[in-house]
C-alpha positions in Angstrom: -69.8 53.3 30.4 -67.2 55.4 28.6 -65.3 58.3 29.7 -65.0 60.9 26.8 -68.8 59.9 26.5 -71.3 63.8 27.1 -72.9 63.3 30.6 -77.2 64.3 30.0 -76.4 66.8 32.5 -73.2 68.4 31.0 -75.5 68.5 27.7 -78.2 70.0 29.2 -76.3 73.1 30.4 -74.1 73.7 27.6 -75.4 76.9 27.4 -74.7 77.3 31.5 -71.9 76.2 31.2 -70.0 78.6 28.4 -72.0 81.6 29.5 -73.3 81.8 27.1 -77.6 82.0 25.9 -78.5 79.0 23.5 -81.5 80.5 20.7 -82.8 77.5 19.9 -85.9 75.9 17.3 -88.4 74.2 19.1 -91.2 72.1 17.9 -92.8 69.2 17.4 -91.2 65.4 17.8 -92.2 65.4 14.0 -94.8 66.1 11.0 -98.4 65.1 12.7 -101.9 66.3 10.2 -103.3 70.0 10.6 -107.4 67.5 10.7 -108.7 64.1 10.4 -107.9 62.3 6.7 -105.4 66.5 6.2 -102.3 63.5 4.1 -100.1 66.5 3.8 -99.7 67.5 7.8 -98.1 70.6 8.8 -94.5 71.2 11.0 -95.1 73.6 13.8 -91.4 75.6 14.8 -91.1 78.1 16.6 -87.9 80.4 18.0 -87.5 80.2 21.8 -84.4 81.2 24.2 -82.9 79.5 27.0 -79.9 79.3 28.9 -80.5 75.6 29.5 -80.7 74.2 26.0 -82.5 70.8 26.7 -85.2 73.3 28.7 -86.2 75.4 26.5 -89.1 73.3 25.3 -90.5 72.9 28.0 -93.2 75.1 28.5 -94.5 75.1 25.2 -94.5 70.9 26.0 -96.3 70.9 29.6 -98.9 73.1 27.0 -99.2 71.0 24.4 -101.4 67.6 25.2 -101.3 65.8 22.3 -98.2 66.1 20.4 -94.1 66.4 22.1 -92.4 69.4 21.4 -88.4 68.7 21.5 -85.3 70.8 20.4 -84.9 70.2 17.4 -81.3 72.8 16.7 -79.7 75.0 19.1 -76.4 77.5 18.4 -75.2 80.0 21.2 -75.0 84.1 21.6 -73.2 85.9 23.9 -75.7 87.7 25.8 -79.4 88.0 25.9 -79.6 91.5 24.3 -77.9 89.5 20.8 -80.0 86.4 21.8 -83.3 88.2 21.5 -82.5 90.3 18.3 -80.7 86.6 16.6 -84.5 85.2 17.5 -86.1 87.9 16.1 -83.9 87.8 12.3 -84.9 84.4 12.7 -88.6 84.9 13.3 -88.5 86.7 10.0 -86.2 84.2 8.6 -88.7 81.1 9.1 -91.9 82.8 8.3 -90.3 83.1 4.9 -89.2 79.2 4.5 -93.0 79.0 5.1 -93.7 81.2 3.2 -91.9 79.7 0.0 -93.4 76.4 1.3 -96.7 77.8 0.6 -97.7 76.6 4.2 -100.3 78.3 5.4 -100.0 80.8 8.7 -99.9 79.0 12.8 -101.3 80.3 15.6 -99.1 83.0 18.0 -95.4 82.6 16.5 -95.4 78.8 15.3 -93.7 78.3 11.8 -94.8 75.8 9.4 -91.6 74.4 8.2 -93.2 71.2 6.3 -90.8 70.3 3.3 -87.9 72.6 4.5 -86.4 69.9 4.9 -86.0 66.3 4.3 -88.3 64.2 6.9 -86.7 61.9 9.1 -83.0 63.3 8.1 -81.2 65.0 11.8 -78.7 65.6 8.6 -80.7 67.5 6.3 -82.2 69.5 9.2 -79.2 70.4 11.0 -78.2 71.7 7.3 -81.4 73.8 6.6 -81.3 75.4 10.5 -77.7 76.0 9.4 -78.8 78.2 6.2 -81.2 79.7 8.5 -78.7 81.2 11.3 -76.1 82.0 8.4 -79.3 84.0 6.5 -80.5 85.5 9.7 -77.1 86.7 10.8 -77.0 88.3 7.1 -80.2 90.5 8.3 -78.6 91.0 11.5 -75.3 92.9 10.1 -76.9 94.4 7.3 -78.5 96.8 10.1 -75.1 97.0 11.8 -76.0 94.3 14.6 -72.8 92.1 14.6 -72.2 89.0 16.7 -70.5 85.8 17.1 -73.0 82.6 17.0 -70.8 79.4 18.8 -72.6 76.1 17.1 -71.1 74.2 20.2 -70.3 74.5 23.6 -65.9 74.0 22.7 -66.4 76.7 20.7 -68.0 80.0 22.6 -65.6 78.1 25.4 -62.3 78.3 23.2 -63.3 82.1 22.0 -62.8 83.1 25.6 -66.1 84.3 26.1 -66.8 86.7 28.8 
């Protein structure tokens, strides 16, 4: 085992280690049919907040008997208040993304992002997520709320988050 490789335990706790909160995009592992015979399908996602980003989907996964729910992407923010503000704006942006794809509304805070990025391409999803986070930050800044958003725990630690 290589010494330079991160352990699963360290990866699971990066938000906690960096004294930040993770704002996570959680969702199904991939698209699934909405109903029998549906060839287009849906890809439900929603935003969750956690101190341990890899566990952000745990409750939703337990509640989902047929489909595995996982953490797809995440960013780190300094406080819980910032996490809640970013979550609210990210949900607004995801609603717009859903509408731009002409996807149908889902229940509760789940959003259908089918067609927003190339399926089975993590790089495409990461680029799309970066644009979604950027738009949410723009919306926050227009409301006079500005705070740091970190793409990794290394960024958070190197900025001396307190």
